[in-house]
C-alpha positions as CSV (number, residue, x, y, z in Angstrom):
1,M,24.1,141.8,93.5
2,P,26.6,139.4,94.8
3,K,28.1,136.8,92.9
4,N,28.2,133.2,93.4
5,K,31.4,131.7,94.7
6,P,32.6,128.4,93.3
7,H,32.4,125.4,95.7
8,S,35.9,125.5,97.4
9,G,36.0,121.7,98.1
10,A,35.0,120.9,94.5
11,S,37.3,123.3,92.9
12,K,40.6,121.6,94.7
13,R,39.1,118.3,93.6
14,F,38.0,118.9,89.8
15,R,38.6,121.1,86.9
16,V,37.0,122.2,83.8
17,T,38.8,121.5,80.3
18,G,38.3,124.2,77.7
19,S,36.0,121.6,75.7
20,G,33.9,121.8,78.9
21,K,34.7,118.1,80.2
22,V,34.8,117.7,83.9
23,M,38.4,115.7,84.9
24,R,38.9,114.0,87.9
25,R,41.8,112.1,89.7
26,R,41.5,108.5,90.0
27,A,41.5,106.9,93.4
28,N,44.1,104.5,95.4
29,K,46.7,107.0,94.4
30,N,47.5,108.7,97.7
31,H,49.1,106.5,100.3
32,L,50.3,102.6,100.9
33,L,51.7,103.1,97.5
34,E,54.8,100.8,98.2
35,H,52.8,97.6,97.7
36,K,51.0,98.5,94.7
37,A,52.5,97.6,91.3
38,S,54.2,100.1,89.2
39,K,52.1,99.7,86.2
40,R,48.9,100.3,88.5
41,T,50.4,103.1,90.2
42,R,51.0,104.6,86.2
43,R,47.6,103.9,85.4
44,L,46.4,105.9,88.4
45,S,48.2,108.8,87.7
46,S,46.4,110.0,84.7
47,D,43.1,112.5,85.2
48,V,40.0,110.7,83.8
49,E,36.8,112.4,82.8
50,L,34.0,112.5,85.3
51,A,30.8,110.7,84.2
52,R,28.1,112.4,82.4
53,P,25.7,112.8,85.5
54,D,27.8,113.7,88.0
55,A,29.5,116.2,85.3
56,K,26.2,118.1,85.2
57,N,26.1,118.5,89.0
58,M,29.6,119.3,89.1
59,K,29.6,122.2,86.6
60,K,27.4,123.7,89.0
61,L,29.5,123.6,92.0
62,L,32.2,125.1,89.9
63,S,30.7,127.9,88.4
């Protein structure tokens, strides 16, 4: 029987932690950073947990 492959787009954008949380990057950190405040860009640097309803669907794509 063939194995299921993870969704290649989702695997580039999301990761599952050891405890099972799905982590994502914050928006607005890709370009046009020059006019954004340093405080804002530092805040956007950290990963955050995906919302629970979305995380349920994302785990299906990542497995």
